[in-house]
N, C-alpha and C positions, 0 to 999 in steps of 0.2 A: 379408296386407297388406305392401307393400314397407316396408323399413326406411327411416328418415328421418335424414338428416344435415344439420346446420346448419354452414355454413362462412362465417366472416367474419374476414378477416385483414388486418393491415397489411403483414406480411412475406409476400410471395406466392411465395417461393422453393419450388419443388417442388410447388406446390399443384395445378396443372393435371394433372400426372401422377398425383398421389394421388387427385384427384377422379375422373379417368378410370377408375382401377382400382376405385373405390367403385361407380361406376355400371355399368361393363361386366362386372366380374368378381364383385362382391359384391351387386349388385342394389339399391343405395341410390337413393332420390330425394334431390334436393339442394334445400335452402333456403339463401338467401344474401342479402347486402345490398350496396347501392352498387357500389363499384368491384370488389369480389370477384365479384358476380353478373355484371357486364359482362365480366370476364375469362373466367369459365367459359363464358358464353354465346358469346363470340367464338371459343371452341375447339369449338363444336358440342355442348356438354353441356347437357342439359335442366335448367333451374334455375328455381325459383319464388322470386320476391322475397318477403321477409319481410312487407312491407306487404300483399301479396296473400293470404298465408297467414293473417295475423291479421285482415284486414279493416280495418286501421287504418293510415293512411299515415305515412311518416316525417315528423316535424314539427320545427320549431325548428332548422333547418339540420342535421338529422340527429342532434341531441342525443337525441331520443326516437324509437327505432325498434324495439328488441328488448325494451324494458321492458313486457312484455305477458303476461297470464295464459296465452295460447296458446303462448308460448315457455317461460316458467318453469314452467307446469303440465306441459308436455310433458317438461321436464327433471327435475322433482322428483317426479313421480308414481311411487309405489312399485308395482312390478309384482307384488309378493307380497301386496298388500292389496286386497281386492275393493272396499272403499268408495272407495279412490283411483281404481281403474279405472272404477267406476260414475260417479264425479263427472267424470272426464275425458270419458267418452262423453256425459254429460248436457250438458256445456258445449262440445262440439265440439272437444275438445283432442286432437290427434294426439300420440302419444308420439315423442319424439326420442331416437334411439339413439346418436348420435355427434355430438359438438361439436368443431369445429376453430376455435379463436380464438387470435390473438395480439394484443397490445395496442398502442394508439397509442404511438408512439416517444417517450414522455415523457423518458426518461433522455437520449436522443440530442438531443432538442430543447433541454433546459436546459444541455447540455454545449457548445452552440454559443456562440461569442463574441458578447457583447452581445445575447443573446436578449431579446426584449420580454416583459414579464410576461404580457400578453394572449395571446401565442402559446403560452407555457408552459401557461397555464390551459386553453386550447382543446385541448391535447394530453393532458389528463387523461381517460382512458377511464373511462366509467361502465358502459355496457352490456356491454362485454367482460368485465371482472372479475365482473360479476353473473352472466353466463352460465357463465363458468368455475366459479364457486363453486357454483352450482346443480348443474351437471353433476358436479362433483367430490364434492359431498355425496351424490349418488345414484350413486356409481361402481359400486355393485353391479349396476346395470342399464345405465349410460351410460358409453360410452368418451369420454374428454375429452383433447384434444390441444392443448397450448399452445406446442409447440416443433416446427418443421418437421423437425428431426433425428429425430423419433419416427415419421414417416410409415411408414418401411419396416418397423419392428417391429410397428406396428399391423396392417399388411396381412399380415405373416407370422402374427400371432396369429389373424387372422380365418380363415386357412386351417387353423388348429389350435385350434378353439374352447376346448379345455381350458386353453389358456394365457391366455385372456382375463381371468378373474377376477384373477389375480395381476398382470397388466399394468395392468388398470384401477386397481387400488389404487396401484401405483407412479406411474401418471400423475396420479392424484388428489393424491398427495403433492406431485408436481412443480408442480401448479397452485397449491396453497396456499403453497408456497415462492415461486412467481413473484408471486402477488398480494401477499404480505407484502413482498417486495423492492420491488415497484412502489409500494405505499403508503409504504414507508420513504423512497423516493426523493422522493416528493411532499412528505412532511413535512419532509425535509431542505431541499428547495428553498424551501418556504414559510417555514421558520425563517430561512433566509438572507435572505429578502426582507422579513421582518416589521420594521416600524418599532419595535415594542415586543415583542420575542420573549418567549416564556414561559420565562424563565430563572430558575434558582434564585438568590435574592438574594445568597447567600453566595459561591457558586463562580462565578457568571456563566455556568454551563453549562446546557443544556436540562434541564427537570424530568423529561423522559423521553428516554432515549438509545436510538436504534434503530441496529442494525447489519445490513446485508444486502449480501453480496457474492457474485457468481457465482464458481464454481470456475474458476480459470485453468488449473491443471494439478495432477495428482496427483504427489506426490514419492515417490521410492523409499523414503524413511523420514524420520524427524524428526531430532532432535539425535543419536540413537543408532539403530542398526539395528532394535531391537525396538519402536520408536515409529512409529505411522502418522502421516502428515502430508500436507497439501495446501496449495497456494497459492491464495488467493482475491483477487479485486479486479483492479486495472488496472496491475499492475507492468509488464507487457509493453507498455503504452502509453508508458512512460517509458524503457525500455531495449530495445535490439535485440541479440540474441546472434549474433555473426558466425561463431563456431566453437566447438568444444569439447564436452565432456560436458554432459549435462543438469545444470542448476543444482540444488544440494542445499539443504535447509533451512538449514544453516549458511552456505552461500554467500549466500543471500538476506539473512540477517541482517547478514553482513559488508558486502555491497554497500550496504545501507541506511546503516549506520554510516559507511562510507567516503564516501558521497555527501554526507551531512550535514557531515562534517568538512571536506571539500575546499571546500565552499561558503563557508567562512569567509575564504578567501584570494582575492585578486585577481591577485597576481603569479604567474608560472609556478611551480607547486607540485607536489610529489610527496608522497604519503602512502602508507605501508606499514602494513597492519593485520593483526592476528592475533587471532582470537576477539573481534572487534569493538573491540579496543583498538589504538590507534596504537603502533607500535614504532619508527617513524622518520618524521619530517616535515621538509621543508625547502622554502624558496622561493629563487629565484635569477633572474638575468636571462634565463637559458636553461634549458630543461627538463633537459638532460643534467647540468648542474651541480647542479640541485635533486635529481636522482636520486642522484648520488654522495654528496651530503651526507646525504640521508635514509637511504640504505643504510648509510652509515658509522656511524649511531647504533647499529645492532644487526645484525650479519651472520649471526646464528643464527636469531632469531625469524621473519624473513621466509620461511623454508622452509615452503612450503605455505600462504603467506599471500595477501593481497589487495593489489593495487597500483592506485592511482587517480591520475590526472593531470588537470590542468585546461586543458591545451593539446593540440593535435594531437600524437599520439605518433608520433615519427619514427624513422628507422632507427637513429640513434645510441642512443636510449633503448631501443628494441626489442632491439638487440644486447646491451646491458648487462643488461637484464632476463632475456634468454633464457639467461644463464649460470647462473641459479638456478631451482629448482623453484617455480613459482607456480600457485595454483589459478585466480585470476581477475585480469584486467587491465581496468580501466574507463577510458575516455577519451571526450571529446566527438567525437573522430575519430581514425582510424588512417590514416596515409598508405600508399600502395601498397608502398613498400619495407619498412615496418614489418610489414605484413600478410604479405609474402613470408617475412620472417625468423620471425615468430611462428607462421606457418602450418605450419612444420615440426613443431610440437608439437601434434599433433592433439587431445589431450585438454585443452589449455589453453583456458579459457573467455575469449573476448574480448567485452566488452560496450560498446556505444556508448550513451552517454547522449543520447537523442534530443533533449531540450529543452535541452541544455547541462548543465554541471555545477552542482550546488547545488540538488537537489530540495527542495521545501518540503512541509511538512505542518502543518496548523493544530493538530492534536491527536494525542496518543499514547494508545493503548488497550492495557491489559495485563490479563490475567485474574488474579483472586483467587478464593479459596474462596467460592462462591455468587454471584459477580458479576464486575464489571470495574471497573478504575480508569481514569478519563479525566483527562488534563491537557493544557494547552497545551504544545506543544513548546517547549523552551528555545531560543528564537531570539535572545535578547538578547545583544548583545556590546557591552561598554562601551568608551569611548574614554579616552585619557589624562586629559582634563580632568574625567572623572568620578571619578578616583582622588584619594586623600588621602595625601600623604607624611607619615609619622608618626615618622620618625627625624631626627636632627640633620643627617645628610648627605642632600643631594638626589641623585636618580639622574642620571647623566650621559646625554647624548642617546642614545648607543649602548645604554645600559642600558634606557632607555625603549623603544626599538625592540624589543629582545630580550624585554622584559616583555610587550609587546602580543602578540608572536608566541607566546610560551610560554603566555599566558593563553588564546589561541584554541585551542591544542592541548589544554591541560589540561581544558578544558570537555568534551572528548570522550573522556577517559580515565576508566575505572571508578574509583569512590571506594574507598578513599582514593587520591588521585592526587597525584603529585609529578612535575614535569617540569623538567629542566635544559635551558637553551638558551644559545646564544651567537649573536648576530646572528639570522638566520632559519634556524636549524638546531637540531634537538633533539640533545642530547648524552646524555641518560639519562632513562628513563621508568620510574617505579614505579607499579604499578596494583593496585587491588583488595585491599589489605591491611587487616587489622582495626585496626592501629595506624599512624598517619601516619608515625611515625618509621621504621617498617619499610619503608614505600613509599620514603622518602628513602634508606634504606640500599640498597635494591634498585636504585634509579636510579643511585646512585653506583657500585655494583658493576657494573651493566651498562655504564656509561661506561668504567670501567676495563677491562672485558673487550674493549671495542671500541678501546681505546688512545686514548681521547679525554680530554684534560686539562680538568678543570672549573675551573681557575683563571680567575677573571674572569667566571664564568658567572652567569646569573640563575636563581633557583629560583622556580617557580610552584606554588602549592598551591590546588586548586579550592575548598577549604573552610578554615576557620580552623585555625591551629596551636593546639591545646588546651594545649600545654605548650611551653616553650622548647626542649625537646630536639630537635625536628625542625628548627628553625631553626639550632641549634648544629651539628647534624650537617651541614647544608648549608654553613655557614660553614667548618667544618673540611675539607669537600670542596673548597673553593675559591670558593664563590659569594660575590659581592660585593653582590648585590641580591636582594630577595625581593618577590613580589607575592602577596597573599592577601586574603581577604575581611575579616579582623578580626572582632571581636565576642566573643572569648573573655573569660571572667572573669579570665584571666591575661594579657590583652593587654599590660599594663604590663611584666610579666616578659619577654614575647617582645620588646617594643620595646627594653627595657634590654639584652637579650642581643644584639640587632642593633647598638645604639649602642656597646656594649662592644667589638664586633668591627669597628667602622667600616663596617658595612653600611648601605645605603640600603634602605628598605622602604616600600611603599605598601599601603594598604588600599583594596579595591575597593568595599566595602560591599554586595557581592552574592556569593553562592556559586553554584556550578554542580555540585552533587551529580549523580552518574550511577550509579545502582544497577543 
């Protein structure tokens, strides 16, 4: 008896060529449905409609067509069990040896702008996942294909049958990965549309959290060469790489941090980052001035760092940047002159932010032992009217402007974080220290290394000063104003220290820890 293949696909790429090889070289008969059957028939291939095969027509606008015992019996029948085979014969069920199915494009449908709920629901595939799962469960006897990219290796294995068992198992795994991803996408969409979503009352997050991403690319290694790594998801939908070496694991982390940071600013701004921490940020009327101020903060740390701008990167800025070694430059656009200059550095990665600068994300996910942590991304940024002046002296207008700028930067510096600013320029940044006073000392030292005077500067601390020592160190360095969340049991001591030194200080009432 001829072997039987069932083909029913939404993505018809390469299908005709594959089906032709099945019929003419491998001796298969073809079963199919709807548009797939029409396509195969139009190319001269003999094909039997599923309705003819089952003796039951497609009904309910095609919602019911393959959900039939002659389909699922043909897929699930174990060839090594005589009672299965006897029951198949008794019920007129032909065994199906190969299934080629890919699913209704649900993910693409809901990704469309302003998609109607009804359209989304109609693009939930029922028969497709059912056939895939039946075939994958019985992969010891049935070859199941859910990805057109696998057609070639299936035909290759058919010419060398000893390879089929291992391939069938691999393809079955791929099926269950695909159906899990498909179901997760549906659940995520329905959660987003639910008037009363099934949320945990305390956190406001889903009671069940599903993650499913396709591999976008394999990476050479992770944070270190001995660690394996890969990128999953839609990163490349947001960024286009114009030139340079393949992005590394660490590059991807830096690009993400840089994009979130630059999104805080509206005026022409340059940010330089190293190991996800900003080491220089400045805004100005023109980008080249912002570059010069940002680079002046620290002329050592940018070596091998990441640079991001929120305006078209022109020749002037490109020429200045090209004088130092940089891993990645990100911009909404590079003009032709800039590309000519930076193109001389073949390994330099140039990234265009396709949707403009300031990528958003509703939630952040991090792994922990035995599970994951999920939180809303820290997108909140307070305004001056949200702050409370707690000292005798009120900040001057220029101090207010500097505080707002420093507070935006400080939010993106690893805790404990201290940032000194003047105007719209960082002067010294201290990050990631176990004691806040140490971060302050490092920031002062870095400013001194860069030859920047902290007299008249503003100091920003992303979390409260637990003791007065950090504030005192800032005052001694020349800061005249401080911005911090407040909330320490020693707030009065810190306020007194500020008053004793003639400093102005405001409490934000909110912290921006970044671990």
